[in-house]
C-alpha positions in Angstrom: 15.4 -8.2 19.6 16.7 -6.4 16.5 17.5 -9.8 14.9 14.0 -11.1 15.7 12.3 -8.0 14.2 14.6 -8.3 11.1 13.5 -11.9 10.6 9.9 -10.9 10.6 10.2 -7.7 8.5 13.0 -8.6 6.0 12.3 -9.0 2.3 12.4 -12.7 1.4 13.4 -13.0 -2.3 11.6 -15.3 -4.7 12.6 -16.5 -8.1 11.1 -15.2 -11.3 9.4 -18.6 -12.1 7.8 -18.7 -8.7 4.1 -18.4 -8.2 4.9 -15.7 -5.6 7.0 -13.6 -7.9 5.4 -10.1 -8.3 6.0 -7.0 -10.3 4.0 -4.0 -11.5 1.1 -4.9 -13.8 1.1 -8.6 -12.6 -1.5 -10.6 -10.8 -0.2 -9.5 -7.4 -0.4 -5.9 -8.4 -4.0 -6.6 -9.5 -4.8 -8.2 -6.2 -3.6 -5.2 -4.3 -5.5 -2.8 -6.6 -8.8 -4.8 -6.3 -8.5 -4.8 -2.5 -7.7 -1.1 -2.2 -10.2 0.2 -4.8 -12.9 -2.3 -3.5 -12.4 -1.2 0.1 -12.6 2.5 -0.8 -15.7 2.0 -2.9 -17.3 -0.1 -0.1 -16.4 2.6 2.5 -18.0 5.3 0.2 -21.2 3.3 -0.1 -21.4 2.6 3.6 -20.8 6.2 4.6 -23.3 7.5 2.0 -26.3 7.4 4.3 -24.4 7.9 7.6 -24.6 11.1 9.7 -22.2 14.0 9.1 -20.7 13.3 12.5 -19.8 9.7 11.5 -18.4 10.9 8.2 -16.2 13.5 9.8 -15.0 11.0 12.4 -13.9 8.6 9.7 -12.1 11.4 7.9 -10.5 12.5 11.1 -9.1 9.1 11.7 -7.7 8.3 8.3 -4.9 11.0 8.3 -3.8 9.7 11.7 -3.4 6.2 10.3 -1.4 7.7 7.4 1.0 9.6 9.6 1.1 6.6 12.0 2.2 4.3 9.1 4.7 6.9 8.0 6.4 7.6 11.3 6.5 3.9 12.4 8.1 3.1 9.0 11.0 5.4 9.9 11.7 3.2 12.9 11.0 -0.2 11.3 12.5 0.2 7.8 16.2 0.3 8.9 15.6 -3.0 10.8 13.8 -4.5 7.8 16.6 -3.5 5.4 19.4 -4.6 7.9 22.1 -6.6 6.3 25.0 -7.0 8.7 25.6 -3.5 10.2 22.7 -1.4 11.4 24.3 1.7 9.8 23.8 0.0 6.4 20.1 -0.4 7.1 19.7 3.3 8.1 20.6 4.4 4.6 17.4 2.8 3.3 15.2 5.2 5.3 16.5 8.4 3.7 14.3 7.8 0.6 11.3 8.1 3.0 12.1 11.7 3.8 9.1 13.9 2.9 10.1 15.0 -0.6 7.9 12.8 -2.7 4.2 13.8 -3.2 2.9 11.1 -1.0 5.4 11.3 1.8 5.0 15.1 2.1 1.2 14.5 2.2 1.6 12.4 5.3 1.9 15.4 7.6 -0.1 17.7 5.3 -3.2 15.6 5.3 -3.2 15.7 9.1 -3.0 19.5 9.1 -5.6 19.8 6.3 -8.1 17.6 8.2 -7.5 18.8 11.7 -6.2 22.4 11.5 -8.5 25.4 10.7 -5.5 27.3 9.5 -5.2 24.9 6.6 -8.9 25.1 5.6 -8.2 27.5 2.8 -5.9 25.1 1.1 -7.6 21.8 2.0 -9.2 21.5 -1.5 -5.9 21.3 -3.5 -4.4 19.0 -0.7 -7.4 16.6 -1.0 -6.9 16.5 -4.8 -3.1 15.9 -4.3 -4.0 13.2 -1.8 -5.8 11.4 -4.6 -3.4 12.2 -7.4 -0.2 11.1 -5.7 -1.3 7.6 -4.5 -3.4 7.1 -7.6 -0.4 7.5 -9.9 1.8 5.3 -7.7 -0.8 2.5 -7.4 -1.2 2.6 -11.1 2.4 1.7 -11.6 4.1 0.9 -8.2 7.6 0.5 -9.5 10.2 -0.7 -7.0 7.7 -2.0 -4.4 7.5 -5.6 -5.9 10.4 -7.1 -7.8 12.1 -10.2 -6.6 10.6 -10.2 -3.2 7.6 -11.9 -1.5 4.5 -9.9 -2.5 3.3 -9.7 1.1 6.5 -8.8 2.9 6.7 -5.7 5.2 8.0 -3.3 2.6 5.2 -4.1 0.1 2.3 -4.2 2.6 3.5 -1.0 4.4 3.9 0.9 1.1 0.6 -0.2 -0.4 -1.3 0.4 2.9 0.2 3.9 3.3 -0.9 4.9 -0.2 -4.3 3.2 0.2 -5.2 5.1 3.3 -4.0 8.4 1.8 -6.1 7.7 -1.3 -9.1 6.8 0.9 -8.8 10.1 2.8 -8.8 12.1 -0.5 -11.6 10.1 -2.2 -13.9 10.0 0.8 -13.5 13.7 1.4 -15.2 14.1 -2.0 -17.8 11.3 -1.9 -19.0 12.3 1.6 -19.3 15.9 0.6 -17.1 17.0 3.5 -14.9 18.8 1.0 -16.4 20.7 -1.9 -14.1 21.3 -4.9 -14.5 23.5 -7.9 -12.3 23.5 -11.0 -13.0 27.2 -11.5 -11.1 28.0 -8.4 -9.1 24.8 -8.1 -7.1 25.1 -11.3 -5.1 27.9 -9.8 -4.8 26.7 -6.2 -3.9 23.2 -7.3 -1.3 24.6 -9.7 0.2 26.6 -6.9 0.2 23.5 -4.7 2.1 21.5 -7.4 4.6 24.3 -7.9 5.3 24.3 -4.1 5.6 20.5 -3.9 7.9 20.5 -7.0 10.1 23.3 -5.5 10.2 21.4 -2.1 11.3 18.2 -3.9 13.9 20.0 -5.9 15.3 21.4 -2.7 15.6 17.9 -1.3 17.2 16.6 -4.5 19.8 19.4 -4.4 20.6 18.9 -0.7 21.3 15.2 -1.1 22.9 15.1 -4.6 26.3 15.8 -6.0 25.8 18.6 -8.6 29.3 18.7 -10.0 28.0 17.2 -13.3 24.7 16.0 -14.8 25.7 12.4 -14.4 26.7 12.9 -10.8 23.3 14.6 -10.2 21.6 11.5 -11.5 23.8 8.9 -9.8 23.8 10.4 -6.3 21.0 11.2 -3.8 17.4 10.2 -4.5 14.9 10.7 -7.3 12.3 12.6 -5.3 9.2 13.6 -7.3 10.9 11.7 -10.1 12.6 14.9 -11.1 15.8 13.2 -12.3 14.3 10.4 -14.3 11.1 12.1 -15.4 9.5 8.7 -14.7 10.3 7.6 -18.2 14.1 7.5 -18.2 14.2 8.9 -21.8 17.6 10.7 -21.8 18.8 10.5 -18.2 22.2 12.0 -17.8 21.8 14.7 -20.5 21.6 18.4 -19.6 18.4 19.2 -21.6 16.6 16.3 -19.9 17.8 17.3 -16.4 16.1 20.7 -17.1 13.0 19.4 -18.8 12.2 16.4 -16.5 11.2 18.3 -13.3 8.9 20.6 -15.3 7.4 17.7 -17.3 6.6 15.7 -14.2 5.0 18.8 -12.5 2.8 19.3 -15.7 1.9 15.6 -15.7 0.8 15.6 -12.1 -1.2 18.8 -12.7 -2.9 17.2 -15.7 -3.9 14.2 -13.7 -5.2 16.5 -11.0 -7.4 18.4 -13.6 -8.6 15.0 -14.6 -9.7 14.2 -11.1 -11.6 17.6 -11.0 -13.2 16.6 -14.3 -14.3 13.2 -13.0 -15.7 14.8 -9.8 -17.8 17.3 -11.7 -19.0 14.7 -14.1 -20.1 12.5 -11.2 -21.9 15.4 -9.6 -23.6 16.2 -12.8 -24.9 12.6 -13.2 -26.0 12.4 -9.5 -27.8 15.7 -9.7 -29.5 14.7 -12.9 -30.6 11.4 -11.4 -32.0 13.2 -8.3 -33.9 15.7 -10.5 -35.4 12.8 -12.6 -36.5 11.0 -9.4 -38.0 14.3 -8.1 -40.0 14.8 -11.3 -41.2 11.1 -11.2 -42.4 11.5 -7.6 -44.2 14.8 -8.5 -45.9 13.1 -11.5 -46.9 10.1 -9.4 -48.5 12.4 -6.8 -50.3 14.4 -9.5 -51.7 11.2 -10.9 -52.7 10.0 -7.5 -54.7 13.2 -6.7 -56.4 13.0 -10.1 
């Protein structure tokens, strides 16, 4: 059975000159982006005039899909990555531990959506549920490469981020979650600080800290705290100190951008509604005259 599943789930490599060769910022990346963004936009338009009950039901289901994809991947990934001994395949699943933004959001989005105790921090978690997958889908490094663009690893990874992004975006477009940058700048900042500290804990636990280079070479790069996402001076002490802070600031900045876009959209929508109301009032006034 394990060999059968491995045959289905394994990553089949393709050559660089193949039509099926994919990488970030290539045609196959664009295909995924169009499908994901198009589906979310379509869902937002469909839900626009639906009842609050239907909107809530959809938002209740999305986090369950996210956590379902996450948990099932912990079982399937070792088999997909199997090369000879099963113990070798198990190593590949460690990177999926919840220390990245998106992986830690897998359980948190469920709590945020279904637990009243998380109601007070749902706003920053919704924004984080947008920022994390949005940044990843913009440049999904490591998910493509020399493998078939529709293999298990790629489809699972992109689907996971897509459903998490959909949960965050639809929370805003349906009005189920109201956000305000006046209050959110602080709560979102606290959320980023907590996520960064949690990722740092994971990096410390799974890394050799005997030297800066050992810190880089061992363990995983959760929250991109080792590489800083840009790999400017990896292995140098100053960069090892600056990178985690810089990444946290970058994520926070993107989050503030999401707040800005949300408020701008609300402003445009409200202005449009106001103009329609004025036009209707003028039309009624002319009719009565």
